SEFIKOL-699915 format. One record per residue (C-alpha): y, z, x; residue in three letters. Coordinates in steps of 0.02 Angstrom, whole numbers, plus 32768, in hexadecimal, padded with zeros to 4 digits. Layout:
<pts>
YZXALA ...
</pts>
This chain:
<pts>
579441626EBAMET 581B41546F3FILE 58AA40DE6F14ASP 58D940856FB5LEU 596740096FD4PRO 593A3F536FBDGLY 593B3F1F7076PRO 58B63FA3709EILE 58423F79700CTHR 58523EBF7032THR 582B3EDD70EATRP 578C3F3E70BFPHE 57573EBA7040ALA 576E3E2970B9GLU 56F53E7E7132ARG 56773EAD70AFGLY 56913F6470D8TRP 56993FF97064ARG 570340947074LEU 568A411970AEARG 568541C07056ARG 56CC422170EAHIS 575A41A470FEGLN 578741BA7046ALA 578042797059GLU 57F5427270EEMET 5873420C7088ILE 586242866FF7ALA 58844319706CALA 591F42C070ADALA 596242A46FFEARG 594C435D6FD9ARG 59AA43847079GLY 591343DE70C3ASP 58E443EE717AASP 583743A47197ALA 57A743A17214LEU 5732430B720ELEU 568543237259VAL 5629427C7258ALA 55AA421C72BEALA 55E1419C733ETHR 55F940F472EAGLY 562D41427244ALA 56DF4102724FGLY 572C41AA727FLYS 57C7415F72D0THR 57EB40F27239LEU 57CC418771C7ALA 584F41E87228GLY 58D1415E7220PHE 58B541167171LEU 592241967118ALA 59B141767192SER 59A040B9717FILE 59A140CC70C2ALA 5A3B413B70C5GLU 5A9940C37137LEU 5A6C403270C3ILE 5AB040967030GLU 5B4C40C87093LYS 5B75402D70FAPRO 5C23406D7121ASP 5BE1410B717APHE 5C47411D7218ASP 5C0B417E72AEGLY 5B6741C872E7LEU 5AEB41DE7258HIS 5A4141F972AATHR 5A1342417353LEU 596342207393TYR 5921428F7420ILE 58924256748ESER 583E42B4751DPRO 583942157585LEU 58BF419775B3LYS 583D410C75A7ALA 5810414474F7LEU 58C4413B74BEALA 58CE408874FEVAL 5828405E74AAASP 585F40A67403VAL 59024045740CGLN 589A3FA67416ARG 582B3FD97384ASN 58C04014731CLEU 59313F80733ELEU 58AD3F037305GLU 58A03F437251PRO 595D3F5C7247ILE 59783EA9727FGLN 58EE3E67720DASP 59433EBE7179MET 59E83E6F71AAGLY 5A3F3F1871B7LEU 5AE03F3C7214ASP 5AA73FE27261ILE 5AD940057314ARG 5A4E4051737FVAL 5A6340837436GLU 5A0B40EA74BBTHR 5A57416A7530ARG 59F341A575C6THR 5A1341C0767FGLY 59FF41037696ASP 5A8A40D6761ATHR 5B244087766FPRO 5BB641007681SER 5C3140917621ASN 5BBC408F758AARG 5BA7414B7594LYS 5C6341637591ALA 5C7740EC74FCARG 5BEA4143749CGLN 5C4941E8749FARG 5CDC419E743FTHR 5C88410D73E4GLN 5BD4414273CAPRO 5B5340D17376PRO 5B0C410372CDGLN 5A65412A731FMET 5A59416F73D0LEU 59B24182742CLEU 59B641FE74BBTHR 5960428E7518THR 597E434C7513PRO 59D9434675BAGLU 5A4E42B97586SER 5A73431174E1LEU 5AA243B0753FSER 5B17434B75ADLEU 5B6842FB7514LEU 5B8A43A874CFLEU 5BE743D6756FSER 5C754359754ETYR 5D15438174EEPRO 5CEC42F07478GLU 5C4C4347743FALA 5C99439973A5GLU 5CDD42F47361ALA 5C4342917394MET 5BC54301733BPHE 5C2F433F72A7ALA 5BE342C07230GLY 5B3142C37273LEU 5AB342C071E4ARG 5A0642C07235THR 59B342EE72D9ILE 590342AD72F6ILE 589B4303737DVAL 5807429573AFASP 576742D17404GLU 57A1438473E5ILE 570043CC742BHIS 5729438374D7ALA 57BA43F674FBPHE 57E244747470ALA 5785450374C8PRO 57D544D97571THR 587F44EF75C3LYS 58AE44407588ARG 588B448274DAGLY 58FD451774FCASP 598944A0752BLEU 596F44347490LEU 596644CB741DSER 5A0D450A7460LEU 5A56445B744DALA 5A1C44547398MET 5A6D44FD7376ALA 5B1044B673BCARG 5AFF44177354LEU 5AE1447F72B8GLN 5B8344DE72DAALA 5BE2443B72F0LEU 5B8E43E77259SER 5B4F446871DAPRO 5B0443E0716BGLN 5A9043A971F8LEU 59D9438F71C7ARG 594D43A87246ARG 58B2433B7250VAL 5821434472CCALA 578C42D172EALEU 56E842F8733FTHR 563542BE7345ALA 55D243527387THR 55FE44087368VAL 558E449B7340ARG 561A450C72FFASP 568D44A6728DPRO 56DF4545724BASP 5712457472FCGLY 576744CB730FPHE 57B844DB7263ARG 58004581729BGLY 583F4532733DTRP 589144A572DBLEU 58E245157258SER 599B453D7262SER 598145F07228ASP 58D3461E7267GLY 5881460D71BBASP 57F3459271CFTYR 57DA45897113GLU 588345337107GLY 583C449E7167VAL 57D3442670FFTHR 57294402714DLEU 56F0434E7133VAL 56404323716BGLU 5613426E7187GLY 557E42107144GLU 54E5422571B3PRO 54C041927223GLY 541941457254ALA 53B141B772C3LYS 53B9418C737AALA 5323414073D1ASN 531041A97470ILE 528141A474EBARG 525A41F07593ILE 523A4173761ELEU 51A241A87681LEU 518441697733PRO 50FC40ED7758GLU 5096416F77B7ASP 50CB4223778FARG 516042927768VAL 51AD42C67810PRO 51A843787851TRP 525C4375788FSER 530343227876GLY 537B432077E3HIS 53B6426C77DBSER 5325420077A0GLY 533E418D7836ARG 52834169783BTYR 52984103779BALA 531A408777DDALA 52A93FF077C7ARG 527540267717GLN 532B404176E6VAL 535A3F97772CMET 52D13F4976C0GLU 531C3F9F7627GLU 53C83F5A7654ILE 537D3EAC7660ALA 532D3EC075B4ALA 53CF3EF4755CHIS 547C3EAA7540LYS 54E23F38758ALEU 54A33FDE75CFTHR 5508407A75F9LEU 54B240E27681VAL 54F941937678PHE 54F542057710CYS 552842BD7712ASN 559242B077B2THR 5601422F7804ARG 55A0423278A6GLY 54FE42137848LEU 554E418077EEALA 5573412E7895GLU 54C2415078D0LEU 546F410C7832ILE 54DB40717837PHE 549F404D78E9GLN 53E9406978B4ASP 53FA3FF4781ELEU 54503F707887TRP 53C03F747903ALA 53483F517871GLU 53B83ECE781FASN 534A3E387847ASP 539A3DD377BBGLY 54493DF27801ASN 54843E317758LEU 553C3E67774DPRO 553E3F267759ILE 55CB3F9D7788ALA 55F9405477A0VAL 567F40BB7745HIS 56B7416F7766HIS 575441D9776AGLY 577441CE7826SER 578741127824LEU 583640CD781ESER 588340A37775VAL 587F3FEB77A5GLU 57C63FF277CEALA 579C404B772BARG 58043FD376C2ARG 57B03F3F7717LYS 57043F8176E9VAL 573B3FAE7637GLU 57813EFF7621GLY 56DF3EB0765DALA 567F3F1A75DEMET 56F33EEC7550ALA 56DD3E33757AARG 56213E437581GLY 56193E16763AASP 55AA3EA9766DLEU 54F23ECE764FARG 54F23F7E7695GLY 5571400676BCLEU 554D40A6771DVAL 55C6412C76E3CYS 55EA41E576D1THR 564442517651ALA 56D541D77665SER 5681417375D9LEU 563A42057574ASP 56BD41F874EDLEU 56DC41797464GLY 570240D974C0VAL 56C340567446ASP 56613FC97495TRP 55EE3F8A740EGLY 55823F1F7480ASP 55363FB874D6VAL 54823FB97498ASP 543240377510LEU 546640DB7560VAL 5405412075F4VAL 541C41D67629GLN 53EF41EF76E1MET 53B142A076F9GLY 53AA4321766FALA 5440432275F7PRO 546043DF7605LYS 548F43EA754CGLY 545F439F74A4SER 55144380746ESER 553A43257510ARG 549D42BC74F9LEU 54D0428F7446LEU 557F42627480GLN 553B41ED7504ARG 54B841A27492ILE 5543417A7417GLY 558A40FC7491ARG 54F6408A7467ALA 5513401873D1ASN 55A540847397HIS 5576405772E5ARG 554540D77262LEU 54B940767210ASP 545D404172AEGLU 53F340B4731AALA 543540D173C9SER 53B540B47452GLU 53B0412974E6ALA 534141577579ILE 533E41F975DDILE 530141F07692VAL 52D142A276C8PRO 52E442C87781GLY 525343447792ASN 51D443A5772DARG 524B442B76F1PHE 52C343A076BFGLU 5236434F765CTYR 522843F075F7LEU 52E543F375E3GLU 52E7433D75A9ALA 525F4363752AARG 52C343FB74F0ALA 535E438E74DBALA 52FD43107471LEU 52BC439C7402ASP 536A43E773F1ALA 53B4433E73BFVAL 532743217341ALA 534743CB72F3GLU 540443B972F4GLY 541E444C736BGLU 54BF443973CDLEU 550344967464ASP 556445357440PRO 5622452C7441ASP 566A45B374B3ILE 571845F27484TRP 578E465174F6ARG 583D469A74F4SER 58CA46277528GLY 58F6461D75E0GLY 599446777616LEU 59B645F07699ASP 59B7456F760DVAL 5A2D45DC75A7LEU 5AA345E8763CALA 5AA7452B7648GLN 5ACC451D758EHIS 5B59459E7597VAL 5BA945367620MET 5B97449675B8ALA 5BEE44EA7524VAL 5C7C45257595ALA 5C93447575DBCYS 5CAE4431752BALA 5D2B44B374ECALA 5D5A456C74F7PRO 5CDF45DA7499PHE 5CCF46897450SER 5C4146F07499ALA 5C1D473E73EFASP 5C1246957399ASP 5BA646497421LEU 5B3046DE7420TYR 5B1646CB7364ARG 5AFB4610737AGLU 5A7E46247408VAL 5A18469F73A0ARG 59F746147321THR 599545B573A7ALA 58E045EA7390ALA 58B946117448PRO 59504686744DTYR 593D46D973A2ALA 5918478273F2LEU 599D4775747BLEU 59FB481A748CTHR 5AB6482174A0ARG 5A9F487B7545GLU 5A3747EC758CTHR 5AB047697547PHE 5B4247C3759AASP 5AE147C7763FALA 5ACD470A7634VAL 5B8446F67608LEU 5BBD475B769DHIS 5B4646FD770FPHE 5B9C465B76DCVAL 5C4446B276F3GLU 5C2C46ED77A6SER 5B7946D477E3GLY 5B57478E77D1GLY 5B8B482C782FTYR 5B4E47F378DAALA 5BA3474978D0LEU 5C43476E7872ARG 5CAF4768790FALA 5C8E46AC7921TYR 5D01463878BFASP 5C7B45B078B5LYS 5C19461C783BTYR 5CAE464777C9ARG 5C8C45BC774EARG 5CD4460376ACILE 5D6546797687THR 5D9446E375F1ARG 5E4746C275B8GLY 5EC647347566GLY 5E8F46EE74BDASP 5DE1473474DBGLY 5D94468674EBLEU 5D2A464B757DTRP 5D5645A675D3ARG 5D2C454C7675ILE 5D8D458E770BSER 5DB544E17751HIS 5D8F442D771BPRO 5D24441577B7ARG 5CA2448C776DPHE 5C8D441876D6ALA 5C6E4384774AALA 5BF543EE77B0GLN 5B9644227714HIS 5B82437176D3ARG 5B474333777CLEU 5AC343BB778DASN 5A8B43E976DDALA 59D643D276ADGLY 593544327696ILE 58B943CD76FBILE 58BA440E77ADVAL 584B439D7813ASP 57F743D178B3ALA 5863439D7949PRO 584442E57966VAL 5868425879DFLEU 588741A579AAASP 5800412D79E6VAL 585A40917A27ARG 58353FF57A8APHE 58A63FDD7B1FARG 590A3F5B7ABDASN 593C3FE67A45GLY 58CC3FBA79B1ARG 5894405A795BLYS 57E040707920LEU 57EE412078D9GLY 57E241D37919THR 5768424B796AVAL 57794308797BGLU 57CA43467A1AGLU 573643B47A43TYR 56C4431C7A44PHE 574042B67AAAALA 574A43457B28SER 5690432C7B4ETHR 56AD42757B7ELEU 56D942327C2AARG 570D41807C5DPRO 567041167C59GLY 561B417A7BCFASP 55EE411B7B31SER 55E441447A79PHE 55D440E679D5SER 566340DC795APHE 5687406D78C3ALA 55DE402078E8GLY 56173FE57995VAL 55D740277A3FPRO 566F405F7AA4LEU 568C40937B58GLU 570F41157B83VAL 579E40D67BEFVAL 580241777BEEGLY 587341EA7B8AVAL 592F41CC7B7CLYS 599942447B15ASP 5943424B7A6AALA 58DC41AD7A86ASP 582841977ABELEU 582B40EC7B11LEU 578B40857B04VAL 57413FDA7B20LYS 56AB3F837AD3ALA 56083F9B7B30THR 55503F707B2DALA 551F401C7B70LYS 54B040917B0APRO 552940F97AA1ALA 553B41B17A78ARG 556F41DE79C7ILE 560C42407997PRO 55F542DF7933THR 5673433278C2TYR 56AB43E678A9VAL 568344347800GLY 561343A477CAALA 557E440E7792ARG 5560441576D7MET 551044B976A1PRO 546D44B9763ELEU 549A44EF758DTHR 544E458E7545THR 53F4453674B7ASN 539844BE752CLEU 5370454F75A0SER 532345AD750DARG 52B9451774DCARG 527744FF758DVAL 524445B77594ARG 51E245A174F3HIS 518945077539PHE 5146456E75C9LEU 50F945ED7553HIS 50B4457674CFGLU 501D45147510PRO 500B44BE7466ASP 50AB445F748DALA 5067441D7531TRP 5004439274DEGLN 50A6432E74D2ARG 50C04339758FPHE 507F42C07614PRO 4FDB42F17666GLN 50294323770DASP 50A6439776B6VAL 501843E67651ARG 4FB3440176F0GLU 504A44507744TRP 506044CF76B9LEU 4FA544F176ABGLN 4F9745147765MET 502E4588775CGLN 4FD845EB76D3ARG 4F3B45F5773FLEU 4F92462177E3ARG 501F469177A4SER 506546A676F4VAL 50D14643767CLEU 515A46B7763DPRO 517746D97584ALA 5221469B7543PRO 526C474A7555ASP 522147707600GLU 5269475A76AFLEU 51E047217725LEU 51FD474E77DDVAL 517E4710785DGLU 5175474A7912THR 510A46FC799APHE 510846DC7A57PRO 511046317AA9ARG 512E45F97B5DASP 516A46A37B9DASP 51E446B67B0CARG 51DC47157A6AHIS 521146C579C7TYR 524B470A7920MET 52584690788DILE 52AA46C977EAALA 529146557754TYR 5327468376EBSER 535945D9769FPHE 541346077698GLU 545A456C76ECGLY 5490453D779CTRP 553B45917793ASN 54F6463C7762ALA 5468462D77E1HIS 54E24602786DGLN 5545469F7849SER 54A84708783ALEU 546646C578DFGLY 550646FA7937MET 54FC47A878ECLEU 544247C57908ILE 5442478C79BETHR 54D3480479DFARG 546E48907991ARG 53D3485C79F4MET 543A48687A91GLU 546F491C7A6CTHR 53B849467A4CGLN 538849067AF9GLY 531F48737ABALEU 537447F57B30SER 5396476A7AB1PRO 53A046BB7AF8LEU 53E846627A60GLY 53CB462879AEPHE 53C145887947VAL 53CE4570788CSER 53BC44F27801ASN 53D245007745ASP 532B4557772FTYR 531145CC77C1ALA 535946277858LEU 52FC463078FEALA 532D46AF7985CYS 52D746B37A2ETYR 52D8473B7AB2SER 5282477C7B4FLEU 524248167AF3LYS 51E848177A4BPRO 5231484F79A6VAL 51B348CF7969THR 5210490278CAASP 528F48847885PRO 52CE48F477F8ARG 5358494C785BPRO 539A48A37893LEU 53B7487077DDPHE 54094910779ESER 54A448FA772FALA 5515495D77A4ASP 551448C77818ILE 55A0488277AALEU 5609491F77C1GLU 55EE492C787DASP 55BA489078DBGLU 560B48147861LEU 56B74863786AVAL 56AF48707928GLU 566D47BF7939TRP 56F2476F78CBILE 577F47CF791FGLN 574847A479D0THR 570A46F179B4SER 576A464F79A0ALA 573B465178E9LEU 57D446B378B0LEU 584946507920LYS 580745AE78D5ARG 582345F27826ALA 58D1462E7857PHE 58FD45827898ARG 58D8453877ECGLU 593945B87786VAL 59CC45B27801ALA 59D844F577EDVAL 59C644FA772FILE 5A3F458D7720GLY 5AC3452D7781GLY 5ACB45A07818LEU 5A964515788FILE 5AD14461788AGLU 5A5143D7789FARG 5AD84352789FHIS 5B86434978E7ILE 5BF842B378C5PRO 5BAF421A7919GLY 5B1842737960LYS 5A7742CA792FARG 5A4243607995LYS 5996435579E4THR 591143CA79A5GLY 591744207A4FARG 59D244447A39GLN 59B844887989VAL 592944F679C2THR 598E45397A55PHE 5A20456579E1SER 59B445BB795FTHR 5952461C79E2ASP 59F446627A2ALEU 5A33469A7980ILE 598846DF7953TYR 5988474F79ECASP 5A3A478C79C7VAL 5A1047B67912LEU 596C480C793EARG 59CD487C79B5LYS 5A6E489E7955TYR 5A48487C789CGLU 598B4888787EPRO 59A4488D77C0ASP 5A0747E977BFHIS 59E847807724MET 59A346EC7787LEU 592B475977E9LEU 58E7479C7745ASN 58D946EB7701ALA 587F46B2779FALA 580847467793TRP 57D9471776E0GLU 57BE46617712ASP 5755469177A9ALA 56E747087744LYS 56D3469176B3GLY 56D645DA76DFLYS 569F45E07793LEU 5611465D7789THR 55CB464C76D8ASP 55E0470876CEILE 55A947177618GLY 54FC46CD7636ARG 54EC472F76D7LEU 551347D3767EALA 549347AF75F5ASP 540F47897677LEU 542D482976D9LEU 54344893763CGLU 5386485E7606ARG 5339484E76B4ALA 52F9490376CBPRO 529A49077627SER 525A48537626THR 522F483276DDMET 517E47FD7707VAL 5160480777C3HIS 50D2479E780AGLN 509E47BE78C0ARG 504B471E78FELEU 4FF846EE79A1ASP 50474640799FARG 50BF45D07940ILE 50A345B67885SER 50AB45107829PRO 5148454577CCLEU 51A045687873ALA 518844BA78BEVAL 522444657872PRO 529A44E978B6ILE 52414505795CMET 525B444D7985VAL 5317446F7982LEU 530544E37A19ILE 52BA44567A7EGLY 534E43E97A52ARG 53C344557AB8GLU 536D44417B5FSER 534543887B73VAL 53AF43037BC7ALA 541742997B52SER 53C341F67B7FGLY 531642307B4CTHR 534042A47ABBVAL 52E342477A32GLU 5243422C7A96ASP 524242DF7AD4GLU 525E43277A26ILE 51D342BE79DCLEU 515C42F47A66ALA 518C43AB7A51GLU 5175439F7994ALA 50C6435A79ABGLU 509943E67A25ARG 50DC446C79B1LEU 5088441F7919ALA 4FDF44127970ALA 4FEA44CA799FGLU 5027450278F3ALA 4FAC449D788BMET 4F1144D378EDARG 4EAE45427873PRO 4E5D45B978F0GLY 
</pts>
């Protein structure tokens, strides 16, 4: 039995609540001084479980002066939300505990005061913590820190933001050796991996694992259309009226979309079907802070019935009145689906209600696979990687801004951060000298000489201006170049990517924040607009594609090969698969089916590899290059999560040579080096590593200016220092994140021995969903939807004809 201070036990009793087992175990771990990872279902009181030990300790030590607990959130909005949910119990208990937030939106005077007079509990983000560590006051501010709580650890631990936080925790541990680490998460497949990441010495067994009580099983169903599952599409737009009926039947519905552009589109579709004029809104990361806060406030007050959103609301924002979650299109992963489902009810003992709206027949199979995975408790794999050298460079600069440092001491400290546990001294020194001078090719320029080694052997910043420059530009999130969307009176609506804005001319229209807008012109970094009644185009966003996870891919493969499972499918999906088996073949789970057939004076090759859109995009680039060298006159390719379609003037008679593993050693290397892919990756690592400034005092550079600067430096380094640290970092990023190289390599390794080549005289049923994508490229924008539907019907009629 845990003995808690009176104010806490009274507070629980007044609400008729009980201390849950996992909450008691978290307090017990704290009293032993143990680090701890809590894995618990949404609605289990994870946040309270993380904070209870700190609240209890501050009750027992009311005279504690300084910062006691640091709470790290992946989202600024989440930090604000937790402050609200933490302040309420503290106030209800009548406690004098000071709680504040610190994010990019915090006023500068409060930030300055927090460095010398911090609250007892500070809620912040990894980026803001890193900035705090760059100030001379950092040592005094964090010397007494007792606890750091990392919330939603699964959202960023395996990413560059996780690298930054891990390095920051290593620094905090050096400043406050008694520091205890706590992490909270709802959905992870590999808790030991996260325990190892959280540990201060790499020993996961030193981190107590606390597992929460199981919650009520979610009630998930697949929404089927009123006529039949579509052949094409990935958005579920056909179901707008059905989704609007669900919104009308519930108190508050979150409608999740996988991309920002799709969120805008779905909002317009729902509004067109909103006969009851119900209050609905849209929320995504490209909207202005003011617009997002307005929507969040309306939700908190209960003023909305429906909200169309993206990953901006994936994480634990607690709005208890949400009683339905709708996923438009396939979820792409079982963990992501669970995370989103958890937004409904947000109470452990009540079943969350959710609906999946598949966009096409393959997505129906994926949705069914996701439901099965959730029912069986199978989560998406957690992919770990070595820490980014660009992130390490940024951290080295932050440490130098705070105080002079010893390279030997910092190297030992950095090695205690899990992502950098295997970092060699040679690589560390390369990073150190990059921060010192920019590298061999750039050392003649004073602007890159940011740190200097003194006669005492310690490294320090070369001039105070470099500290100001670092704090103005630090951060891990490098957005695609954007323009602000503004009315002519100056009111800002949000941002769109520059590449999208570059396709617009005065008079063009697009939809944004749920409002049809007409382009007036571009001025500096602003896209000037006015309201319009014209039909609107929809903005799209770079890097918005979510890859299909390997576990859902595996389940879909098994569906194709197991007719006994088809009884659960709608009749039109069963007929589709049955006709495929009659006309061609359905591949076994370990087989790669490749179909070739002629159509309309072209020759098509379809590979059903189920490795996700990112891998298929890369493979399409490589295979069409190889087809060109073989004289097959390729015309292009299209891909989705399930298949790749290449089309050419001459037929592919033997696809095996096109899929040989040496394509990664030859065409891939050449393609990455000569394409914009590597330059784009270099731009990101150059910004994170501090080589390029995004901000100068009083002004933010445009994305075009940043890109121009990084391209110039990239060309210089490629010519004069091809082994430069940042070029190597960019190469790793380009190979890994941007091309899904691991899945691509696995596919090519097994292709020769598992390929089944079917020569057909016409299109197969399985090919229809991806063949429709080819038609999408060649129709005028005003008639796209009608043309695609007509083309889908023509292809389906041809494919489903038995003889």
